Backbone as CSV, one residue per row, in Angstrom:
resi,resn,N_x,N_y,N_z,CA_x,CA_y,CA_z,C_x,C_y,C_z
1,ALA,31.065,45.771,88.645,30.916,44.410,88.148,31.970,44.131,87.084
2,LEU,32.327,42.851,86.920,33.331,42.468,85.933,32.719,41.518,84.910
3,LYS,33.063,41.732,83.653,32.592,40.879,82.563,33.802,40.328,81.824
4,GLU,33.903,39.002,81.713,35.054,38.383,81.062,35.074,38.705,79.573
5,ASP,36.233,39.158,79.078,36.413,39.477,77.651,37.109,38.346,76.907
6,LEU,38.216,37.863,77.473,38.968,36.794,76.808,39.873,36.088,77.790
7,THR,40.261,34.872,77.418,41.209,34.067,78.193,42.266,33.522,77.245
8,ILE,43.534,33.663,77.625,44.649,33.149,76.836,45.366,32.090,77.666
9,GLY,45.607,30.920,77.081,46.387,29.912,77.785,45.796,28.526,77.799
10,ARG,44.662,28.345,77.156,44.044,27.016,77.168,44.232,26.255,75.868
11,ASP,44.832,26.874,74.868,45.039,26.203,73.576,46.086,25.109,73.754
12,THR,45.707,23.875,73.495,46.626,22.760,73.722,47.440,22.394,72.486
13,GLU,47.222,23.087,71.375,47.922,22.747,70.137,48.985,23.774,69.771
14,ASP,48.691,25.048,69.958,49.629,26.097,69.585,50.391,26.556,70.832
15,PRO,51.692,26.299,70.923,52.463,26.669,72.121,52.510,28.172,72.367
16,ASN,52.236,28.967,71.326,52.236,30.420,71.505,51.124,30.883,72.433
17,TYR,50.107,30.053,72.595,48.975,30.407,73.431,48.957,29.619,74.746
18,MET,50.129,29.091,75.109,50.263,28.363,76.371,51.357,29.022,77.215
19,PHE,51.221,28.919,78.542,52.226,29.456,79.458,52.748,28.331,80.343
20,SER,54.066,28.160,80.339,54.675,27.188,81.245,54.812,27.775,82.639
21,GLY,55.075,29.087,82.712,55.199,29.776,83.994,54.884,31.242,83.824
22,LEU,53.614,31.592,83.954,53.187,32.982,83.781,53.606,33.770,85.013
23,GLN,54.742,34.443,84.907,55.297,35.142,86.053,54.640,36.499,86.257
24,HIS,54.576,37.288,85.201,54.097,38.663,85.334,53.736,39.176,83.959
25,MET,52.851,40.178,83.881,52.484,40.769,82.606,52.157,42.250,82.793
26,GLN,52.249,42.977,81.685,51.881,44.383,81.664,51.190,44.681,80.330
27,VAL,50.611,45.874,80.219,49.886,46.286,79.021,50.457,47.618,78.559
28,ASP,50.753,47.748,77.251,51.341,48.995,76.767,50.260,49.986,76.334
29,ALA,50.693,51.126,75.779,49.769,52.217,75.454,48.755,51.842,74.386
30,GLU,49.053,50.857,73.558,48.138,50.428,72.503,47.453,49.116,72.854
31,ASP,47.439,48.796,74.136,46.726,47.621,74.677,47.328,46.288,74.255
32,TYR,48.599,46.279,73.851,49.291,45.011,73.645,49.636,44.429,75.013
33,MET,49.388,43.143,75.172,49.682,42.449,76.417,51.066,41.811,76.329
34,VAL,51.929,42.136,77.283,53.310,41.647,77.307,53.446,40.714,78.506
35,VAL,53.743,39.446,78.240,53.744,38.414,79.273,55.149,37.842,79.431
36,ALA,55.608,37.755,80.682,56.896,37.114,80.976,56.645,35.671,81.392
37,ASP,57.190,34.729,80.643,57.086,33.306,80.973,58.448,32.863,81.512
38,TRP,58.528,32.669,82.840,59.833,32.428,83.446,60.375,31.040,83.145
39,LYS,59.516,30.060,82.924,59.996,28.707,82.641,60.530,28.590,81.219
40,GLU,59.881,29.252,80.284,60.336,29.199,78.899,61.372,30.270,78.585
41,THR,61.607,31.192,79.530,62.498,32.340,79.320,62.086,33.083,78.053
42,LEU,60.823,33.398,77.964,60.278,34.070,76.794,59.421,35.260,77.211
43,ILE,59.395,36.264,76.353,58.448,37.354,76.443,57.446,37.148,75.313
44,LYS,56.178,36.998,75.659,55.135,36.760,74.663,54.255,38.001,74.552
45,VAL,53.956,38.400,73.312,53.194,39.622,73.069,51.900,39.273,72.341
46,TYR,50.776,39.832,72.843,49.459,39.601,72.253,48.789,40.951,72.011
47,ASP,48.002,41.051,70.925,47.261,42.286,70.710,46.009,42.282,71.578
48,LYS,45.209,43.354,71.489,44.075,43.492,72.407,42.966,42.478,72.159
49,THR,42.997,41.815,71.012,42.012,40.763,70.742,42.466,39.408,71.267
50,GLY,43.724,39.338,71.753,44.272,38.077,72.251,45.086,37.332,71.222
51,LYS,45.291,37.926,70.026,46.085,37.275,68.985,47.566,37.349,69.321
52,HIS,48.271,36.213,69.221,49.710,36.194,69.461,50.421,36.941,68.349
53,VAL,51.251,37.900,68.730,51.979,38.726,67.764,53.401,38.223,67.576
54,ARG,54.075,37.969,68.685,55.452,37.453,68.606,55.896,36.981,69.989
55,SER,56.962,36.202,69.987,57.656,35.826,71.219,59.135,36.097,71.010
56,PHE,59.825,36.525,72.054,61.266,36.742,71.940,61.922,36.503,73.290
57,GLY,63.220,36.349,73.251,64.000,36.071,74.452,64.808,34.800,74.291
58,ARG,65.965,34.748,74.912,66.818,33.570,74.861,67.542,33.435,76.200
59,LYS,67.537,32.231,76.744,68.149,32.012,78.052,69.666,32.096,77.940
60,GLY,70.275,32.773,78.905,71.726,32.883,78.908,72.180,34.066,79.734
61,GLN,73.477,34.333,79.669,74.068,35.419,80.439,74.691,36.479,79.549
62,GLY,74.633,36.287,78.245,75.257,37.221,77.324,74.428,38.471,77.097
63,PRO,74.925,39.372,76.226,74.200,40.611,75.923,72.791,40.324,75.396
64,GLY,71.802,40.879,76.069,70.427,40.695,75.632,69.812,39.373,76.013
65,GLU,70.617,38.438,76.558,70.075,37.151,76.989,69.515,37.272,78.402
66,ILE,68.568,36.388,78.736,67.825,36.494,79.987,68.095,35.277,80.866
67,GLY,68.366,35.518,82.143,68.451,34.421,83.099,67.056,33.956,83.475
68,VAL,66.307,34.847,84.103,64.890,34.627,84.415,64.172,35.963,84.254
69,PRO,63.116,36.026,83.453,62.341,37.269,83.342,61.410,37.399,84.545
70,ALA,61.940,37.914,85.651,61.210,37.888,86.914,60.081,38.909,86.960
71,TYR,60.220,39.993,86.223,59.248,41.074,86.320,59.350,41.922,85.067
72,VAL,58.230,42.460,84.620,58.217,43.253,83.397,57.544,44.591,83.674
73,ALA,58.044,45.654,83.056,57.438,46.980,83.165,57.371,47.601,81.772
74,ILE,56.468,48.558,81.608,56.319,49.295,80.353,56.563,50.768,80.646
75,PHE,57.308,51.448,79.769,57.422,52.896,79.908,57.534,53.519,78.520
76,GLN,57.256,54.839,78.482,57.240,55.588,77.214,56.365,54.892,76.176
77,GLY,55.226,54.402,76.623,54.233,53.868,75.703,54.364,52.402,75.401
78,ASN,55.522,52.005,74.827,55.626,50.598,74.404,57.017,49.997,74.576
79,LYS,57.883,50.652,75.332,59.189,50.061,75.624,59.040,49.079,76.793
80,ILE,59.723,47.955,76.694,59.583,46.859,77.649,60.867,46.742,78.473
81,VAL,60.713,46.664,79.781,61.862,46.498,80.675,61.696,45.193,81.444
82,ILE,62.723,44.361,81.414,62.715,43.083,82.121,63.704,43.132,83.275
83,ASN,63.256,42.720,84.452,64.167,42.549,85.584,64.749,41.146,85.495
84,ASP,65.986,41.050,85.043,66.682,39.761,84.969,67.418,39.568,86.288
85,ARG,66.728,38.978,87.252,67.251,38.888,88.616,68.532,38.071,88.709
86,PRO,68.617,36.857,88.104,69.850,36.067,88.249,71.083,36.748,87.675
87,ASN,70.907,37.492,86.580,72.055,38.140,85.935,72.285,39.563,86.434
88,GLY,71.464,40.039,87.378,71.689,41.342,87.989,71.623,42.496,87.016
89,LYS,70.616,42.502,86.138,70.533,43.575,85.158,69.093,43.790,84.715
90,PHE,68.858,44.969,84.140,67.620,45.259,83.435,67.902,45.186,81.939
91,ILE,66.962,44.603,81.208,67.079,44.546,79.752,65.908,45.301,79.146
92,PHE,66.217,46.255,78.267,65.200,47.055,77.604,64.982,46.514,76.191
93,PHE,63.714,46.247,75.855,63.355,45.749,74.529,62.339,46.683,73.873
94,SER,62.350,46.705,72.561,61.220,47.282,71.848,60.109,46.245,71.820
95,ARG,58.904,46.666,71.434,57.810,45.706,71.333,58.113,44.640,70.279
96,GLU,58.967,44.974,69.332,59.346,44.028,68.282,60.383,43.022,68.750
97,GLY,60.925,43.219,69.955,61.886,42.270,70.507,63.333,42.661,70.335
98,ASP,63.597,43.853,69.804,64.979,44.319,69.657,65.511,44.796,71.008
99,VAL,66.753,44.442,71.302,67.380,44.898,72.542,67.776,46.357,72.381
100,LEU,67.264,47.216,73.262,67.564,48.644,73.204,68.770,49.008,74.059
101,LYS,68.830,48.441,75.256,69.992,48.659,76.122,69.925,47.690,77.290
102,VAL,71.051,47.556,77.973,71.155,46.718,79.171,71.709,47.585,80.292
103,VAL,71.059,47.557,81.449,71.489,48.377,82.588,71.833,47.457,83.762
104,PRO,73.107,47.371,84.146,73.476,46.551,85.318,72.933,47.159,86.607
105,LYS,72.561,46.299,87.561,72.044,46.790,88.838,73.153,46.993,89.876
106,GLY,74.338,46.504,89.589,75.444,46.702,90.511,75.161,46.124,91.882
107,LYS,75.493,46.889,92.921,75.322,46.384,94.294,73.854,46.330,94.702
108,TYR,72.963,46.903,93.862,71.540,46.896,94.184,70.827,45.745,93.479
109,GLY,71.516,44.645,93.302,70.956,43.514,92.566,69.783,42.839,93.241
110,THR,69.597,43.069,94.552,68.509,42.403,95.262,67.252,43.267,95.356
111,ILE,67.139,44.279,94.522,65.964,45.166,94.597,64.678,44.378,94.339
112,GLN,63.580,44.922,94.860,62.268,44.314,94.692,61.301,45.339,94.095
113,ARG,60.287,44.820,93.374,59.114,45.613,93.005,59.464,46.919,92.302
114,PHE,60.234,46.844,91.228,60.665,48.066,90.560,59.575,48.624,89.648
115,LYS,59.643,49.951,89.432,58.806,50.650,88.461,59.681,51.626,87.694
116,VAL,59.231,52.022,86.502,59.982,52.962,85.666,59.045,54.094,85.272
117,ASP,59.499,55.346,85.422,58.642,56.471,85.040,58.865,56.840,83.581
118,SER,58.204,57.899,83.110,58.245,58.260,81.690,59.626,58.738,81.239
119,GLU,60.466,59.156,82.186,61.818,59.617,81.859,62.850,58.504,81.975
120,GLY,62.426,57.315,82.333,63.349,56.193,82.453,63.980,56.045,83.817
121,ASN,63.544,56.864,84.793,64.037,56.703,86.159,63.399,55.467,86.791
122,PHE,64.169,54.798,87.629,63.683,53.608,88.322,63.264,53.967,89.748
123,TYR,62.273,53.242,90.243,61.917,53.265,91.662,61.890,51.814,92.118
124,ALA,62.504,51.519,93.236,62.572,50.125,93.681,62.821,50.066,95.177
125,LEU,62.480,48.935,95.746,62.694,48.686,97.161,63.962,47.867,97.316
126,TRP,64.869,48.359,98.141,66.152,47.683,98.347,66.332,47.392,99.833
127,GLY,66.748,46.171,100.151,66.927,45.783,101.538,68.376,45.468,101.858
128,SER,68.840,45.934,102.999,70.186,45.614,103.484,70.071,44.883,104.821
129,PHE,70.915,43.873,105.026,70.856,43.004,106.198,71.928,43.407,107.215
130,ASP,71.525,43.442,108.496,72.498,43.789,109.532,72.009,43.317,110.897
131,GLN,72.686,42.339,111.482,72.466,41.899,112.856,70.983,41.681,113.180
132,GLY,70.383,40.768,112.467,69.024,40.378,112.807,67.923,41.298,112.342
133,LYS,68.237,42.190,111.438,67.186,43.052,110.919,67.454,43.352,109.438
134,ILE,66.386,43.707,108.747,66.496,44.169,107.368,66.039,45.619,107.329
135,THR,66.852,46.478,106.756,66.458,47.864,106.548,66.058,48.021,105.094
136,TYR,64.786,48.296,104.861,64.274,48.496,103.507,64.263,49.985,103.176
137,GLU,64.677,50.304,101.958,64.646,51.691,101.490,63.968,51.749,100.129
138,LEU,63.002,52.643,100.002,62.391,52.908,98.703,63.219,53.994,98.044
139,LYS,63.919,53.617,96.963,64.876,54.525,96.345,64.462,54.909,94.922
140,LYS,64.866,56.086,94.535,64.757,56.531,93.148,66.134,56.429,92.523
141,TYR,66.183,55.843,91.314,67.440,55.666,90.593,67.352,56.355,89.234
142,SER,68.504,56.768,88.733,68.581,57.368,87.400,68.379,56.293,86.331
143,PRO,68.219,56.685,85.041,68.119,55.683,83.975,69.328,54.756,83.882
144,ALA,70.480,55.181,84.442,71.666,54.319,84.490,71.725,53.517,85.789
145,PHE,70.657,53.566,86.558,70.501,52.896,87.842,71.517,53.371,88.880
146,GLU,71.681,54.678,88.923,72.477,55.310,89.973,71.516,55.897,90.997
147,PRO,71.718,55.662,92.302,70.779,56.146,93.320,70.702,57.672,93.352
148,LEU,69.480,58.180,93.373,69.256,59.626,93.394,68.666,60.108,94.711
149,ALA,67.757,59.319,95.285,67.089,59.751,96.516,66.467,58.552,97.211
150,THR,66.282,58.682,98.521,65.545,57.698,99.313,64.220,58.325,99.715
151,LEU,63.115,57.710,99.315,61.790,58.283,99.556,61.171,57.792,100.861
152,ALA,61.490,56.573,101.267,60.930,56.016,102.501,61.833,54.892,102.976
153,SER,61.767,54.583,104.267,62.562,53.474,104.799,61.868,52.913,106.034
154,PHE,62.128,51.647,106.331,61.610,51.016,107.534,62.439,49.777,107.818
155,GLU,62.323,49.254,109.025,63.094,48.094,109.443,62.173,46.914,109.716
156,GLU,62.689,45.713,109.459,61.959,44.477,109.724,62.893,43.542,110.489
157,THR,62.468,43.097,111.667,63.296,42.202,112.483,63.285,40.801,111.892
158,ARG,64.430,40.185,111.855,64.541,38.808,111.396,65.258,37.965,112.437
159,THR,64.707,36.788,112.727,65.297,35.846,113.672,65.822,34.645,112.909
160,PRO,67.027,34.167,113.220,67.570,33.004,112.504,66.618,31.808,112.560
161,GLN,66.495,31.128,111.454,65.668,29.928,111.318,64.163,30.198,111.442
162,VAL,63.762,31.480,111.417,62.345,31.835,111.450,61.992,32.522,110.145
163,VAL,61.007,31.976,109.440,60.569,32.535,108.166,59.152,33.084,108.329
164,PRO,58.972,34.402,108.210,57.613,34.943,108.346,56.770,34.626,107.116
165,ALA,55.497,34.336,107.334,54.597,34.036,106.221,54.319,35.266,105.378
166,TYR,54.374,36.443,106.005,54.079,37.681,105.289,55.162,38.712,105.585
167,SER,55.543,39.449,104.567,56.551,40.501,104.711,55.847,41.853,104.858
168,SER,56.503,42.770,105.539,55.979,44.124,105.665,56.562,45.059,104.617
169,ALA,57.208,44.490,103.588,57.829,45.298,102.545,56.784,46.116,101.793
170,LEU,57.146,47.336,101.439,56.230,48.248,100.757,55.941,47.790,99.331
171,TYR,54.722,48.080,98.868,54.373,47.939,97.453,54.437,49.324,96.819
172,LEU,54.728,49.404,95.526,54.813,50.704,94.878,54.203,50.670,93.487
173,GLN,53.728,51.857,93.064,53.153,52.037,91.741,53.484,53.435,91.241
174,ILE,53.474,53.587,89.900,53.671,54.889,89.265,52.349,55.316,88.647
175,ALA,51.920,56.560,88.901,50.697,57.100,88.312,50.994,57.686,86.935
176,PRO,49.968,57.956,86.131,50.196,58.500,84.781,50.976,59.816,84.749
177,ASP,50.876,60.622,85.828,51.606,61.893,85.861,52.990,61.750,86.473
178,ASP,53.461,60.509,86.622,54.778,60.191,87.186,54.862,60.389,88.693
179,SER,53.743,60.651,89.353,53.796,60.625,90.814,53.971,59.175,91.252
180,ILE,54.578,59.002,92.415,54.888,57.669,92.928,54.022,57.406,94.159
181,ALA,53.502,56.211,94.266,52.686,55.846,95.428,53.233,54.561,96.027
182,TRP,53.226,54.501,97.363,53.642,53.260,98.011,52.640,52.902,99.111
183,LEU,52.479,51.613,99.293,51.492,51.075,100.217,52.182,50.349,101.359
184,ASP,51.826,50.716,102.578,52.274,49.996,103.760,51.260,48.892,104.028
185,PRO,51.630,47.616,103.785,50.655,46.528,103.898,50.271,46.189,105.331
186,VAL,50.986,46.726,106.299,50.688,46.443,107.699,49.634,47.410,108.240
187,LYS,49.574,48.621,107.676,48.693,49.662,108.208,47.505,49.997,107.305
188,TYR,47.507,49.490,106.045,46.549,49.960,105.033,46.698,51.477,104.884
189,GLU,47.898,51.882,104.543,48.224,53.296,104.373,48.958,53.483,103.050
190,ILE,48.448,54.369,102.214,49.056,54.664,100.914,49.579,56.093,100.925
191,THR,50.841,56.256,100.570,51.456,57.572,100.458,51.639,57.902,98.984
192,VAL,51.218,59.094,98.586,51.377,59.565,97.206,52.325,60.754,97.221
193,ALA,53.392,60.671,96.421,54.384,61.745,96.360,54.636,62.125,94.912
194,ASP,55.105,63.369,94.693,55.474,63.760,93.336,56.808,63.130,92.967
195,LYS,57.247,63.349,91.723,58.466,62.664,91.264,59.726,63.149,91.965
196,GLU,59.624,64.252,92.705,60.759,64.719,93.500,60.732,64.139,94.911
197,GLY,59.670,63.372,95.223,59.578,62.754,96.529,58.789,63.546,97.551
198,ARG,58.212,64.698,97.156,57.414,65.495,98.083,56.036,64.850,98.257
199,VAL,55.654,64.589,99.510,54.390,63.907,99.786,53.218,64.815,99.448
200,LEU,52.287,64.298,98.640,51.104,65.038,98.238,49.909,64.710,99.120
201,ARG,49.735,63.433,99.453,48.606,63.023,100.282,48.866,61.625,100.835
202,LYS,48.091,61.286,101.864,48.095,59.924,102.401,46.663,59.420,102.468
203,LEU,46.495,58.155,102.086,45.197,57.492,102.187,45.304,56.475,103.320
204,ILE,44.473,56.624,104.331,44.491,55.717,105.478,43.083,55.181,105.672
205,LYS,42.952,53.856,105.652,41.625,53.254,105.749,41.536,52.330,106.960
206,ASP,40.436,52.444,107.678,40.175,51.503,108.769,39.910,50.122,108.183
207,TRP,40.223,49.092,108.957,40.012,47.730,108.476,39.772,46.804,109.656
208,GLU,39.016,45.756,109.391,38.726,44.753,110.406,39.643,43.544,110.191
209,PRO,40.350,43.086,111.238,41.234,41.918,111.075,40.454,40.690,110.614
210,VAL,41.070,39.929,109.700,40.466,38.711,109.163,41.275,37.524,109.665
211,LYS,40.626,36.618,110.362,41.319,35.490,110.980,41.815,34.504,109.926
212,ILE,43.028,33.984,110.141,43.589,32.934,109.291,43.091,31.589,109.814
213,THR,42.324,30.895,109.012,41.760,29.607,109.431,42.785,28.489,109.249
214,GLU,42.448,27.313,109.760,43.324,26.156,109.588,43.480,25.802,108.114
215,ALA,42.402,25.935,107.345,42.469,25.665,105.905,43.395,26.651,105.208
216,HIS,43.347,27.921,105.635,44.258,28.929,105.071,45.706,28.577,105.404
217,GLU,45.950,28.129,106.643,47.311,27.770,107.050,47.858,26.647,106.178
218,LYS,47.066,25.627,105.955,47.515,24.498,105.148,47.851,24.936,103.725
219,ARG,46.996,25.778,103.147,47.250,26.245,101.778,48.488,27.134,101.722
220,LEU,48.671,27.956,102.740,49.834,28.849,102.785,51.129,28.045,102.871
221,ILE,51.138,26.997,103.678,52.326,26.140,103.795,52.614,25.456,102.466
222,GLN,51.567,24.951,101.809,51.762,24.266,100.531,52.283,25.218,99.467
223,GLN,51.722,26.426,99.422,52.151,27.409,98.425,53.594,27.843,98.661
224,THR,54.000,27.923,99.924,55.339,28.421,100.256,56.396,27.330,100.192
225,TRP,56.062,26.118,100.646,57.057,25.070,100.818,56.839,23.854,99.932
226,GLY,55.708,23.816,99.215,55.450,22.671,98.348,54.943,21.477,99.123
227,ASP,54.937,20.344,98.456,54.377,19.124,99.046,55.207,18.585,100.213
228,ARG,56.479,18.935,100.275,57.342,18.415,101.345,57.106,19.117,102.683
229,GLY,56.438,20.260,102.660,56.151,20.977,103.891,57.321,21.807,104.386
230,VAL,57.173,22.365,105.569,58.207,23.233,106.149,59.478,22.434,106.401
231,ARG,60.620,22.990,106.046,61.902,22.302,106.174,62.270,22.077,107.642
232,PRO,62.945,20.983,107.940,63.385,20.713,109.321,64.243,21.856,109.857
233,GLY,64.018,22.214,111.114,64.794,23.275,111.735,64.299,24.670,111.443
234,ILE,63.244,24.795,110.624,62.699,26.097,110.267,61.346,26.294,110.944
235,LYS,61.148,27.466,111.513,59.842,27.831,112.045,59.158,28.754,111.036
236,PHE,58.020,28.304,110.515,57.249,29.113,109.573,56.232,29.916,110.389
237,GLU,56.455,31.203,110.491,55.692,32.066,111.391,54.419,32.571,110.708
238,ILE,53.287,31.981,111.084,51.991,32.368,110.525,51.234,33.160,111.587
239,PRO,50.855,34.396,111.301,50.151,35.194,112.310,48.717,34.716,112.521
240,LYS,48.063,35.271,113.510,46.677,34.911,113.803,45.718,35.508,112.786
241,TYR,46.097,36.693,112.263,45.241,37.386,111.316,46.005,37.702,110.029
242,PHE,45.273,37.817,108.928,45.865,38.258,107.674,46.311,39.710,107.787
243,PRO,47.317,40.124,106.989,47.585,41.556,106.858,46.346,42.242,106.272
244,PRO,46.238,43.557,106.387,45.045,44.225,105.848,44.962,44.200,104.325
245,VAL,46.123,44.186,103.649,46.098,44.297,102.191,47.036,43.281,101.544
246,PHE,46.702,42.937,100.297,47.491,41.985,99.510,48.379,42.725,98.509
247,ALA,47.820,43.725,97.819,48.553,44.479,96.795,47.713,45.683,96.392
248,PHE,48.287,46.584,95.565,47.492,47.683,95.028,47.960,48.041,93.630
249,TYR,47.112,48.811,92.924,47.336,49.123,91.508,46.834,50.543,91.241
250,ILE,47.378,51.176,90.205,46.901,52.485,89.752,46.580,52.375,88.267
251,ASP,45.391,52.824,87.852,45.027,52.706,86.438,45.408,53.966,85.669
252,ASP,45.038,54.031,84.397,45.431,55.144,83.528,44.668,56.419,83.848
253,GLU,43.662,56.373,84.707,42.949,57.563,85.149,43.293,57.908,86.598
254,SER,44.355,57.298,87.114,44.874,57.534,88.467,43.949,57.039,89.578
255,ARG,42.972,56.177,89.243,42.218,55.507,90.298,43.108,54.467,90.957
256,ILE,42.886,54.218,92.235,43.680,53.273,93.005,42.801,52.082,93.386
257,TYR,43.308,50.883,93.117,42.613,49.643,93.438,43.455,48.895,94.477
258,VAL,42.832,48.527,95.597,43.546,47.827,96.667,42.905,46.459,96.874
259,ARG,43.707,45.407,96.706,43.219,44.060,96.997,43.461,43.752,98.464
260,THR,42.414,43.364,99.169,42.512,43.085,100.596,42.413,41.580,100.850
261,TYR,42.613,41.201,102.097,42.429,39.809,102.499,41.023,39.546,103.037
262,ASP,40.198,40.601,103.089,38.808,40.400,103.468,38.125,39.627,102.344
263,TYR,37.239,38.717,102.686,36.667,37.864,101.645,35.260,37.421,101.992
264,ILE,34.566,36.951,100.971,33.296,36.257,101.138,33.421,34.927,100.399
265,THR,32.545,34.006,100.695,32.531,32.717,99.996,31.210,32.584,99.252
266,LYS,31.313,32.291,97.961,30.122,32.157,97.119,30.253,30.892,96.290
267,ASP,29.278,30.000,96.409,29.284,28.723,95.683,30.583,27.953,95.912
268,GLY,31.105,28.029,97.137,32.316,27.311,97.485,33.606,27.967,97.031
269,VAL,33.517,29.159,96.440,34.704,29.881,95.946,34.975,31.085,96.842
270,GLN,36.233,31.243,97.237,36.613,32.379,98.068,36.851,33.604,97.195
271,LEU,36.181,34.708,97.509,36.279,35.942,96.741,36.878,37.037,97.614
272,ASP,37.999,37.623,97.170,38.653,38.695,97.912,38.034,40.043,97.548
273,ARG,38.046,40.950,98.530,37.500,42.289,98.309,38.560,43.234,97.738
274,TYR,38.180,43.979,96.698,38.994,45.048,96.135,38.337,46.385,96.471
275,ASP,39.099,47.310,97.057,38.617,48.660,97.324,39.103,49.593,96.224
276,ILE,38.263,50.551,95.831,38.618,51.487,94.755,38.540,52.914,95.290
277,PHE,39.573,53.694,94.999,39.655,55.091,95.409,39.813,55.966,94.165
278,ASP,39.230,57.173,94.191,39.407,58.081,93.067,40.779,58.746,93.164
279,PRO,41.193,59.544,92.148,42.547,60.129,92.165,42.843,61.013,93.378
280,GLU,41.790,61.536,94.021,42.004,62.374,95.203,42.036,61.574,96.492
281,GLY,41.801,60.265,96.382,41.884,59.420,97.568,40.558,59.099,98.214
282,ARG,39.450,59.483,97.581,38.133,59.175,98.145,37.737,57.747,97.805
283,TYR,37.235,57.029,98.801,36.753,55.654,98.594,35.459,55.709,97.789
284,ILE,35.394,55.002,96.642,34.232,55.139,95.766,33.525,53.830,95.470
285,ALA,34.175,52.687,95.604,33.517,51.437,95.223,34.313,50.255,95.742
286,LYS,33.703,49.065,95.611,34.386,47.813,95.921,33.804,46.727,95.030
287,PHE,34.568,45.644,94.872,34.045,44.447,94.217,34.768,43.243,94.798
288,TYR,34.221,42.058,94.576,34.818,40.814,95.056,35.221,39.965,93.855
289,HIS,36.379,39.299,93.976,36.899,38.517,92.856,37.629,37.289,93.392
290,PRO,37.608,36.157,92.660,38.221,34.921,93.161,39.683,35.086,93.564
291,ARG,40.027,34.509,94.707,41.406,34.608,95.205,42.397,33.950,94.256
292,ALA,41.960,32.943,93.497,42.867,32.253,92.566,43.254,33.125,91.372
293,GLU,42.615,34.283,91.215,42.937,35.183,90.116,43.655,36.408,90.680
294,THR,44.904,36.584,90.280,45.722,37.686,90.788,45.759,38.815,89.768
295,ALA,45.182,39.948,90.126,45.193,41.100,89.223,46.625,41.517,88.914
296,GLN,46.865,41.879,87.657,48.179,42.349,87.223,48.136,43.818,86.800
297,VAL,47.078,44.203,86.082,46.972,45.546,85.522,45.507,45.975,85.516
298,PHE,45.284,47.273,85.797,43.996,47.921,85.550,44.259,49.041,84.550
299,ARG,43.573,48.991,83.413,43.821,49.989,82.373,42.607,50.096,81.455
300,LYS,42.197,51.341,81.166,41.086,51.612,80.246,39.848,50.791,80.602
301,ASN,39.508,50.798,81.885,38.350,50.053,82.397,38.435,48.561,82.105
302,LYS,39.659,48.041,82.088,39.898,46.602,81.951,40.728,46.138,83.150
303,MET,40.491,44.906,83.549,41.351,44.262,84.536,41.973,43.030,83.903
304,TYR,43.289,42.909,84.008,44.034,41.765,83.499,44.509,40.953,84.696
305,ALA,44.286,39.634,84.659,44.599,38.808,85.816,45.320,37.527,85.410
306,ARG,46.253,37.102,86.269,46.864,35.774,86.145,45.997,34.801,86.930
307,VAL,45.575,33.750,86.269,44.620,32.832,86.866,45.284,31.476,87.098
308,GLU,45.228,30.994,88.326,45.732,29.666,88.651,44.590,28.664,88.461
309,GLU,44.614,27.950,87.350,43.558,26.981,87.062,43.970,25.612,87.582
310,GLU,43.579,25.332,88.812,44.008,24.095,89.449,43.446,22.863,88.741
311,VAL,42.280,23.017,88.127,41.667,21.876,87.433,42.570,21.387,86.312
312,TYR,43.198,22.347,85.604,44.044,21.993,84.456,45.534,21.987,84.818
313,GLY,45.871,22.516,85.989,47.260,22.570,86.394,48.090,23.565,85.620
314,ILE,47.443,24.639,85.114,48.147,25.639,84.318,47.725,27.036,84.771
315,ASP,48.515,28.028,84.349,48.143,29.425,84.534,47.614,29.959,83.210
316,VAL,46.609,30.821,83.291,46.097,31.480,82.095,46.025,32.977,82.361
317,LEU,45.913,33.741,81.294,45.752,35.183,81.364,44.314,35.513,80.993
318,ARG,43.658,36.301,81.826,42.259,36.624,81.577,42.062,38.136,81.623
319,LYS,41.244,38.644,80.692,40.936,40.068,80.643,39.449,40.271,80.907
320,TYR,39.139,41.259,81.749,37.765,41.596,82.090,37.484,43.050,81.740
321,SER,36.234,43.352,81.439,35.745,44.728,81.389,35.178,45.086,82.752
322,LEU,35.478,46.295,83.223,34.907,46.790,84.467,33.641,47.568,84.135
323,ILE,32.516,47.152,84.680,31.240,47.787,84.430,30.888,48.641,85.636
324,TRP,30.841,49.954,85.440,30.542,50.871,86.536,29.036,51.099,86.590
325,GLU,28.436,50.900,87.748,26.977,51.006,87.888,26.600,52.264,88.680
């Protein structure tokens, strides 16, 4: 069960407690919440009570300046790493907002879903395009972002003028012991490997296909293309069924949480199912949570979520306690 602890983002007077574009957030070792606001080009920091501590960041292309804070990661307790996608670099900050270093991504500027381990090594998904297909590689990079190893790879067919509604790109997470895990969203299969890339175990779960309704199709088109709809000449490829999984997470005790597309409806609200596995891969629990709330972090029996509040037209950050029964 989940119990709401606090919500940040509804204060209409203090801009420090508002988000123009809550892109992504993480939590450091002392439970400070680090939020990337892509519209304001700011990193906002809150303590565990929800008190605003500081904001930092400046839009630009110069040293330490940010184009768009597309994604944030925490490593070595409280160091902050920002994926500045437009400028093709990672920016490392202290929690106080001081720039520690800048790492260019070079030819790997299009990487997705990066993570950083305790030694500063990067893990990321990189795709290369060739004659109607994309070859994705899950790579390990040095702290200077030099490629060290390829842990997994797969191909995805692409047809001109056809945009798939869902990608088969892998999701990845780092466990507290620096083991790396990646999720195949097409198969509901999680691979866990040590930091050298040696596979330790695989978690494979049976799943029942969930049909995409007409209402789901309409919402998916609006979310992807906006009010104008699918662009002329483009085929938006929506499958008959949802993929088995939406995303996954690893908490500080190495439990694995998988958000699925399976759902129930309660009081007119759609609730997605989350599956929970222990560190050895045993299925131990599940819970249902509103689809409008996207989990960002599970840590110390807390869940942090980005909430799309359609009533107010804003995003808020919400923290829950996980109650184990």
